[in-house]
VOGUNU-895554 format. One record per residue (C-alpha): residue number from 1; residue in three letters; x, y, z. Coordinates in pm, whole numbers, plus 50000, padded with zeros to 5 digits. Layout:
+-----+------+-------+-------+-------+
! pos ! code !    px !    py !    pz !
+-----+------+-------+-------+-------+
! NUM !  Ala !     X !     Y !     Z !
...
+-----+------+-------+-------+-------+
***
This chain:
+-----+------+-------+-------+-------+
! pos ! code !    px !    py !    pz !
+-----+------+-------+-------+-------+
!   1 !  Met ! 50038 ! 49994 ! 50020 !
!   2 !  Ser ! 50133 ! 50346 ! 49875 !
!   3 !  Thr ! 50141 ! 50593 ! 50154 !
!   4 !  Glu ! 50145 ! 50942 ! 49982 !
!   5 !  Thr ! 50162 ! 51292 ! 50224 !
!   6 !  Pro ! 50089 ! 51639 ! 50117 !
!   7 !  Gln ! 50342 ! 51882 ! 50188 !
!   8 !  Asp ! 50248 ! 52233 ! 50169 !
!   9 !  His ! 50582 ! 52489 ! 50123 !
!  10 !  Pro ! 50613 ! 52898 ! 50278 !
!  11 !  Asn ! 50597 ! 52970 ! 49895 !
!  12 !  Gly ! 50266 ! 52787 ! 49830 !
!  13 !  Asp ! 50345 ! 52483 ! 49674 !
!  14 !  Gln ! 50272 ! 52174 ! 49802 !
!  15 !  Val ! 50472 ! 51814 ! 49711 !
!  16 !  Asn ! 50368 ! 51472 ! 49799 !
!  17 !  Val ! 50585 ! 51312 ! 49950 !
!  18 !  Ile ! 50589 ! 50852 ! 49915 !
!  19 !  Asp ! 50704 ! 50663 ! 50165 !
!  20 !  Thr ! 51066 ! 50532 ! 50137 !
!  21 !  Ala ! 50923 ! 50158 ! 50094 !
!  22 !  Thr ! 50693 ! 50271 ! 49781 !
!  23 !  Ala ! 50961 ! 50503 ! 49672 !
!  24 !  Ala ! 51209 ! 50219 ! 49644 !
!  25 !  Tyr ! 50958 ! 49962 ! 49438 !
!  26 !  Asn ! 50873 ! 50232 ! 49224 !
!  27 !  Leu ! 51246 ! 50374 ! 49122 !
!  28 !  Pro ! 51245 ! 50125 ! 48839 !
!  29 !  Arg ! 50931 ! 50290 ! 48725 !
!  30 !  Met ! 51082 ! 50618 ! 48776 !
!  31 !  Leu ! 51390 ! 50563 ! 48545 !
!  32 !  Gln ! 51151 ! 50480 ! 48285 !
!  33 !  Arg ! 50981 ! 50815 ! 48319 !
!  34 !  Phe ! 51331 ! 50977 ! 48303 !
!  35 !  Arg ! 51381 ! 50805 ! 47979 !
!  36 !  Thr ! 51033 ! 50938 ! 47795 !
!  37 !  Gly ! 51146 ! 51293 ! 47933 !
!  38 !  Gln ! 50900 ! 51282 ! 48223 !
!  39 !  Pro ! 51110 ! 51474 ! 48483 !
!  40 !  Glu ! 50928 ! 51524 ! 48745 !
!  41 !  Pro ! 51102 ! 51410 ! 49061 !
!  42 !  Leu ! 51039 ! 51179 ! 49317 !
!  43 !  Ile ! 51035 ! 51279 ! 49645 !
!  44 !  Phe ! 51055 ! 51045 ! 49942 !
!  45 !  Gly ! 51053 ! 51013 ! 50339 !
!  46 !  Asp ! 50936 ! 50843 ! 50641 !
!  47 !  Asp ! 50579 ! 51001 ! 50847 !
!  48 !  Gly ! 50528 ! 51207 ! 50568 !
!  49 !  Arg ! 50835 ! 51413 ! 50546 !
!  50 !  Pro ! 51053 ! 51491 ! 50246 !
!  51 !  Glu ! 51395 ! 51356 ! 50292 !
!  52 !  Ala ! 51529 ! 51237 ! 49984 !
!  53 !  Val ! 51444 ! 51352 ! 49599 !
!  54 !  Val ! 51564 ! 51125 ! 49300 !
!  55 !  Val ! 51614 ! 51361 ! 48965 !
!  56 !  Pro ! 51709 ! 51306 ! 48646 !
!  57 !  Phe ! 52085 ! 51339 ! 48581 !
!  58 !  Asp ! 52101 ! 51579 ! 48343 !
!  59 !  His ! 51931 ! 51801 ! 48622 !
!  60 !  Trp ! 52106 ! 51717 ! 48891 !
!  61 !  Glu ! 52417 ! 51797 ! 48678 !
!  62 !  His ! 52232 ! 52161 ! 48616 !
!  63 !  Leu ! 52193 ! 52218 ! 49000 !
!  64 !  Glu ! 52567 ! 52127 ! 49070 !
!  65 !  Glu ! 52648 ! 52420 ! 48846 !
!  66 !  Leu ! 52384 ! 52683 ! 49047 !
!  67 !  Ala ! 52505 ! 52519 ! 49350 !
!  68 !  Glu ! 52902 ! 52633 ! 49234 !
!  69 !  Asp ! 52791 ! 52962 ! 49097 !
!  70 !  Thr ! 52598 ! 53072 ! 49404 !
!  71 !  Arg ! 52916 ! 52962 ! 49660 !
!  72 !  Gln ! 53102 ! 53164 ! 49376 !
!  73 !  Ala ! 52850 ! 53493 ! 49393 !
!  74 !  Ala ! 52879 ! 53422 ! 49812 !
!  75 !  Asp ! 53295 ! 53417 ! 49721 !
!  76 !  Ile ! 53291 ! 53781 ! 49579 !
!  77 !  Arg ! 52982 ! 53903 ! 49792 !
!  78 !  Asp ! 53233 ! 53810 ! 50088 !
!  79 !  Leu ! 53546 ! 53933 ! 49932 !
!  80 !  Thr ! 53412 ! 54266 ! 49810 !
!  81 !  Gln ! 53200 ! 54348 ! 50161 !
!  82 !  Arg ! 53556 ! 54285 ! 50296 !
!  83 !  Arg ! 53757 ! 54575 ! 50124 !
!  84 !  Leu ! 53463 ! 54781 ! 50105 !
!  85 !  Thr ! 53524 ! 54778 ! 50522 !
!  86 !  Thr ! 53895 ! 54788 ! 50523 !
!  87 !  Asn ! 53994 ! 55035 ! 50223 !
!  88 !  Arg ! 54038 ! 55371 ! 50320 !
!  89 !  Pro ! 53888 ! 55602 ! 50063 !
!  90 !  Glu ! 54200 ! 55754 ! 49924 !
!  91 !  Asp ! 54284 ! 55395 ! 49807 !
!  92 !  Tyr ! 53988 ! 55440 ! 49578 !
!  93 !  Ile ! 54080 ! 55518 ! 49191 !
!  94 !  Ser ! 53799 ! 55717 ! 48990 !
!  95 !  Ala ! 53666 ! 55534 ! 48680 !
!  96 !  Asp ! 53800 ! 55825 ! 48465 !
!  97 !  Asp ! 54186 ! 55748 ! 48656 !
!  98 !  Leu ! 54140 ! 55394 ! 48548 !
!  99 !  Ala ! 54060 ! 55412 ! 48194 !
! 100 !  Thr ! 54385 ! 55657 ! 48140 !
! 101 !  Glu ! 54612 ! 55373 ! 48306 !
! 102 !  Phe ! 54493 ! 55128 ! 48018 !
! 103 !  Gly ! 54446 ! 55388 ! 47707 !
! 104 !  Trp ! 54082 ! 55377 ! 47729 !
! 105 !  Thr ! 53865 ! 55639 ! 47609 !
! 106 !  Leu ! 53513 ! 55625 ! 47829 !
! 107 !  Asp ! 53336 ! 55816 ! 47587 !
! 108 !  Thr ! 53417 ! 55706 ! 47280 !
! 109 !  Asp ! 53538 ! 55391 ! 47292 !
! 110 !  Thr ! 53275 ! 55064 ! 47263 !
! 111 !  Glu ! 53491 ! 54784 ! 47247 !
! 112 !  Pro ! 53778 ! 54770 ! 47481 !
! 113 !  Pro ! 54164 ! 54809 ! 47345 !
! 114 !  Glu ! 54402 ! 54517 ! 47215 !
! 115 !  Pro ! 54622 ! 54410 ! 47540 !
! 116 !  Arg ! 55004 ! 54586 ! 47512 !
+-----+------+-------+-------+-------+
***
């Protein structure tokens, strides 16, 4: 007998959580669904709580890429915040001075110059 429990999320979405034994029994069917282009995940757990998800491998790869992008963005944010709190105003250079240093004309250049 399959036990399916609806689970509400704070954003208003609802998912059905399948009990672990039913999920195990249905793994071959899930693989067949994935092969036929039906990528909906299998969400399962005990006591009606979502504990794990089975997704197609290409979806998992995409999620891994997004997670890495998120980690990198967080690192950049943290580094920027540290620099903003530790650098003094006199350590900054204006955009015009930076452009002059690199030989750019901000009013007319649409492409960066060739490397020197």
